[in-house]
Each structure stands twice: as C-alpha cells, then as structure tokens.
C-alpha positions as CSV (number, residue, x, y, z in Angstrom):
1,X,31.8,32.1,12.5
2,X,29.2,29.8,13.6
3,X,30.9,26.3,12.8
4,X,29.7,23.4,11.3
5,X,28.1,26.1,8.6
6,X,25.7,25.1,5.9
7,X,27.6,24.4,2.4
8,X,27.0,26.8,-0.8
9,X,25.5,24.4,-3.1
10,X,27.6,24.0,-6.8
11,X,25.6,23.7,-9.9
12,X,26.1,21.7,-12.1
13,X,27.7,22.2,-15.9
14,X,24.0,21.6,-17.3
15,X,20.9,23.7,-19.2
16,X,17.9,22.9,-16.5
17,X,15.0,21.1,-18.7
18,X,12.0,20.2,-17.8
19,X,9.0,19.7,-19.5
20,X,5.6,20.5,-18.3
21,X,4.0,18.4,-16.3
22,X,-0.1,18.0,-16.4
23,X,-2.1,16.9,-13.7
24,X,-0.5,17.3,-10.7
25,X,-3.0,17.6,-7.6
26,X,-0.1,17.1,-4.7
27,X,4.1,17.6,-4.7
28,X,5.9,15.9,-2.0
29,X,9.6,16.7,-1.2
30,X,12.6,15.0,0.5
31,X,14.5,17.6,3.3
32,X,17.9,17.3,3.3
33,X,19.7,17.8,-0.2
34,X,16.2,19.4,-1.4
35,X,14.4,21.8,0.8
36,X,17.8,22.1,3.9
37,X,21.1,21.8,3.2
38,X,23.7,19.8,5.2
39,X,27.2,18.9,5.1
40,X,28.3,15.7,3.9
41,X,24.7,16.0,1.5
42,X,22.4,14.3,3.9
43,X,22.0,12.8,7.7
44,X,25.3,11.2,9.4
45,X,25.1,9.4,13.0
46,X,28.2,8.5,12.9
47,X,30.8,11.3,11.2
48,X,33.2,10.1,9.4
49,X,35.7,13.1,10.2
50,X,36.6,12.3,14.0
51,X,37.5,15.3,14.3
52,X,33.7,16.4,13.9
53,X,32.7,13.4,16.2
54,X,34.8,15.5,19.0
55,X,34.0,18.4,18.5
56,X,30.2,17.8,18.7
57,X,30.4,15.1,21.5
58,X,32.4,17.5,23.0
59,X,30.1,20.7,23.1
60,X,27.0,18.5,24.3
61,X,28.7,17.1,27.1
62,X,29.5,20.8,27.9
63,X,25.9,22.6,27.1
64,X,24.1,19.8,29.5
65,X,26.5,19.2,32.0
66,X,27.2,15.6,31.4
67,X,30.7,15.9,32.4
68,X,29.5,15.3,36.9
69,X,27.9,12.1,35.5
70,X,30.1,10.0,33.7
71,X,33.0,7.3,34.8
72,X,36.2,8.8,35.1
73,X,37.9,6.7,32.8
74,X,41.4,7.3,31.5
75,X,41.0,9.9,28.3
76,X,39.0,12.6,27.2
77,X,35.1,13.0,28.1
78,X,34.2,12.8,24.5
79,X,36.0,9.5,23.6
80,X,33.9,7.2,26.6
81,X,30.8,8.8,25.8
82,X,31.6,8.5,21.5
83,X,32.2,4.3,22.7
84,X,28.6,4.4,24.3
85,X,26.9,6.2,21.5
86,X,28.8,4.4,19.0
87,X,27.8,0.9,20.2
88,X,24.4,2.0,20.0
89,X,24.1,3.7,16.8
90,X,25.3,0.1,15.5
91,X,23.3,-1.5,17.5
92,X,20.4,-0.5,16.3
93,X,21.4,0.0,12.5
94,X,21.9,-4.5,12.9
95,X,18.5,-4.8,14.4
96,X,15.5,-6.5,12.7
97,X,13.4,-3.5,10.8
98,X,10.3,-3.2,11.6
99,X,9.4,-3.4,7.3
100,X,10.7,-6.6,5.8
101,X,12.8,-6.4,3.3
102,X,13.3,-2.5,4.5
103,X,16.7,-0.8,6.0
104,X,16.0,-0.7,9.9
105,X,16.5,3.8,10.7
106,X,17.9,5.0,13.8
107,X,15.8,7.1,16.4
108,X,18.4,9.6,17.3
109,X,16.1,10.9,20.5
110,X,15.9,7.2,21.5
111,X,19.9,6.8,22.1
112,X,20.3,9.8,23.5
113,X,17.2,8.6,26.2
114,X,19.5,5.5,26.5
115,X,22.5,7.7,27.1
116,X,20.5,9.9,29.6
117,X,19.4,6.9,31.5
118,X,23.0,5.7,32.1
119,X,23.9,8.9,32.8
120,X,20.9,9.2,35.4
121,X,22.2,6.1,37.6
122,X,25.0,8.3,38.0
123,X,23.0,11.1,39.7
124,X,22.6,13.0,36.4
125,X,19.8,15.6,36.4
126,X,18.4,18.5,34.8
127,X,16.0,21.4,34.9
128,X,12.6,20.0,34.2
129,X,11.2,22.8,34.1
130,X,12.8,24.4,31.3
131,X,14.1,20.7,29.1
132,X,11.0,18.6,30.3
133,X,11.1,15.4,31.4
134,X,13.3,12.4,29.6
135,X,12.2,12.4,26.4
136,X,11.8,15.6,25.8
137,X,15.2,16.4,27.0
138,X,16.4,13.6,24.7
139,X,15.0,15.3,21.8
140,X,16.7,18.6,22.4
141,X,19.7,17.1,22.9
142,X,19.1,14.9,19.8
143,X,19.1,18.4,18.0
144,X,22.1,20.2,19.7
145,X,24.2,17.3,18.8
146,X,23.6,17.3,15.2
147,X,23.7,20.6,15.2
148,X,27.3,20.4,16.4
149,X,28.3,17.5,14.0
150,X,26.7,19.2,10.9
151,X,25.8,22.3,8.9
152,X,22.5,22.9,7.4
153,X,20.6,25.4,6.5
154,X,17.4,26.6,4.3
155,X,18.1,25.5,0.4
156,X,18.2,28.6,-1.6
157,X,14.7,29.3,-2.8
158,X,12.9,27.0,-0.7
159,X,10.0,29.2,1.0
160,X,9.3,30.4,-2.9
161,X,9.1,27.4,-3.8
162,X,7.2,25.8,-0.7
163,X,4.6,28.6,-0.5
164,X,4.1,28.5,-4.7
165,X,2.7,25.1,-4.2
166,X,0.6,25.9,-1.6
167,X,-1.0,28.8,-3.1
168,X,-1.7,26.6,-6.8
169,X,-4.1,25.3,-4.0
170,X,-2.0,21.4,-4.4
171,X,-1.8,19.4,-1.4
172,X,2.2,19.0,-0.1
173,X,4.1,17.0,2.1
174,X,7.3,15.6,3.2
175,X,8.3,11.9,2.9
176,X,12.4,10.6,3.4
177,X,14.8,10.7,5.4
178,X,14.4,12.8,9.2
179,X,14.4,13.0,12.7
180,X,12.0,14.2,15.7
181,X,14.7,17.7,15.2
182,X,13.6,17.9,11.5
183,X,10.9,20.0,11.1
184,X,12.7,22.1,14.3
185,X,15.6,22.8,11.4
186,X,13.0,24.0,8.8
187,X,11.3,26.2,11.1
188,X,14.3,27.9,11.6
189,X,16.1,27.9,8.8
190,X,12.9,29.0,6.8
191,X,12.0,32.6,8.3
192,X,15.4,33.6,7.3
193,X,13.8,33.9,4.2
194,X,10.5,35.5,4.8
195,X,8.1,35.9,6.6
196,X,6.0,32.4,7.7
197,X,3.5,32.2,10.6
198,X,3.3,28.1,11.1
199,X,5.2,26.0,9.5
200,X,2.4,23.3,9.6
201,X,0.4,25.6,7.4
202,X,2.1,24.9,3.9
203,X,1.5,21.2,4.4
204,X,-0.8,18.9,4.0
205,X,-2.1,17.0,7.6
206,X,-0.6,13.4,7.8
207,X,1.3,13.9,4.8
208,X,4.6,14.3,7.0
209,X,6.2,10.9,7.0
210,X,9.9,10.8,8.1
211,X,12.1,8.0,8.7
212,X,12.5,8.1,12.5
213,X,8.3,7.3,12.8
214,X,8.0,4.3,10.4
215,X,12.0,2.6,11.9
216,X,12.4,2.7,8.2
217,X,14.8,4.5,5.8
218,X,15.6,5.3,2.4
219,X,15.3,3.6,-0.3
220,X,11.8,2.8,1.8
221,X,8.5,2.4,0.1
222,X,6.8,2.0,3.5
223,X,7.3,6.3,3.7
224,X,5.8,6.5,0.4
225,X,2.9,4.5,0.9
226,X,2.0,6.0,4.0
227,X,1.8,9.7,2.5
228,X,-0.1,8.2,-0.5
229,X,-2.4,6.3,1.8
230,X,-3.4,10.0,2.9
231,X,-3.6,11.7,-0.6
232,X,-5.7,9.0,-1.3
233,X,-8.2,9.9,1.2
234,X,-8.1,13.2,-0.2
235,X,-9.3,11.4,-3.6
236,X,-5.1,12.1,-5.0
237,X,-4.7,9.1,-7.3
238,X,-0.3,8.0,-7.2
239,X,-0.1,9.9,-10.6
240,X,-1.3,13.2,-9.6
241,X,1.7,13.4,-7.0
242,X,5.3,15.0,-7.6
243,X,8.5,14.3,-5.7
244,X,11.2,15.9,-5.6
245,X,14.2,14.7,-4.3
246,X,18.1,15.0,-5.4
247,X,18.6,11.1,-5.2
248,X,17.8,8.9,-7.9
249,X,18.6,5.6,-6.6
250,X,17.6,6.5,-2.5
251,X,14.6,8.5,-3.4
252,X,13.1,8.7,-6.9
253,X,12.9,5.2,-7.8
254,X,11.2,3.7,-5.0
255,X,8.7,6.8,-5.4
256,X,8.2,6.0,-9.1
257,X,8.2,2.3,-7.7
258,X,5.7,2.2,-5.0
259,X,3.3,4.5,-6.8
260,X,3.9,3.5,-9.8
261,X,3.1,6.3,-12.7
262,X,4.2,8.0,-9.5
263,X,5.7,10.7,-10.7
264,X,9.5,12.2,-9.5
265,X,12.2,15.1,-10.3
266,X,15.2,15.3,-9.0
267,X,16.8,18.9,-7.7
268,X,18.6,20.1,-9.6
269,X,22.5,21.1,-8.1
270,X,25.2,19.4,-6.4
271,X,25.8,19.4,-2.8
272,X,29.7,18.8,-1.3
273,X,29.4,15.3,-0.6
274,X,26.1,14.9,-2.0
275,X,24.6,13.9,-5.8
276,X,23.6,16.7,-8.8
277,X,20.7,16.3,-10.5
278,X,18.5,16.2,-13.5
279,X,14.8,16.5,-14.3
280,X,13.7,12.9,-14.7
C-alpha cells in the first residue's frame, strides 16, 4: 500500500439542495478539497505531524541523492534539511505581499531551488538530461516532496463534472491555492476516472489562476480578478460565473465580493481536516 494516501471524503448528514441557477456561462473551480481530495483538507508546507515531515524529507533526500552534499552535523539528514526548509518557508510567509492587504503565497519550487543552490556549493549535481536545469529540477523536487507529505487524489466524479461543463459549452477555469505541480496532480489522477486526451482542453485559455503564479493566497481578490478579467474579454459578466469550492470564508466569500454578484456554490462533502459544504 502506497503512503500517504488520499483521504476518503465523508458526506455530511444533510440533504443536498440547490435551486436551479439561470444565466451561467462559466464555471470556475477550486482545486484542493474540490477536484482533488487531499489529506489535512488543504495543501500544506509544514505538516503538523513531525513523522510526516520526517518521512517526506527523508524520501526526498534519498530520491535525489542529496546526502553526499549535505553538511555533516549531529542528527539525522532530514533534521538538517528540515531546519533549512522551515527557515525559508517561514521567511517567505513573513515577506511583504506583492498585493497590499493580501496574504503572501509560497512558491514551493522557489523554496527548493534555494535549497538546491545551497547544496550546489557543496558539489551537488544531477543528470540535467533527465531532470532538466535547476528550475526544472526544483519543480520536480517540490512535487515529489509534497506527494510524499500529503496524499491526494481525484475527487469522486471530478472528471464527469469537468466534462459535463465543457460539453455544455460553458467556459471553465481554476481559481485558488495551487503550486507548479497542481496541474500535474490533476493530469495524473483524473485519467483514473476515464479517458482524457489532454487536460488543457477542459479549461479556457487564461482562466487557470493559481496562487503561486500571483504570489498571494486565499482569500485573495487578485486570483478572482485575474480570471474575471479574462472572462470579461469573452463577453462574460461576473454575475454569469459560478465558482465551486469547499470553504466559505477563504474561497466563496471573496469570490462573491470580488465579482458581486459573483455566484458561488460550496462543494458538498467533508474531508478529514476539512470543512463540510452546503449550497449557497
């Protein structure tokens, strides 16, 4: 059995109910907790369980042969890397936001690029023909580390829902917290639910607005404004957009406020560590 695994959502004890919505021309989705189930309910950078951090860092060190370029200090290799990693994460969280009034987001690949460059000073090397340059390697390490830290998988009927929206000839996008590997996770997990020739064909060009791209995380109006700006060029007004996500405060409230009357619906499910949802 592979570990960590994606959680099994538990339905709340409530009757699903939602009035028909008229005039919808576009649907935007949050990713984690909506299209992808994930342990802890959302993407984490510092897992609260020390064992999860230890396992993820230890796997990463061995997968990318980092140990030979790490300082020989007392303690396990993962502990040394953890202090380096934690320091960078906390520094980025305390950094000034590129958008005043919005919380800064971490770019996981950038964190790992800094760590890799530090190792490079101690003669760390890799197969560029296989892993690519330092930026490409950093993205691969970021994905591997997060996959080893948190289990994630496609939510039940996620592909069916995405295909339904596309076949209904509606525009479709992704808005919310995400990293460079988020689309990779979708591209790997959605085909387990059925045939999908290309992930990009499901979404409208320019309507994938993830937090790492803009340097701010939810709740952030910037993410919705970027997507609404693109949809506006297609002649779609904010009131014609439906946003689907599981969290009222961090996702649905800013969606409605940014595009008032931007419509929003809360995904009806509960994940371990996440929130239950009701139609709004």
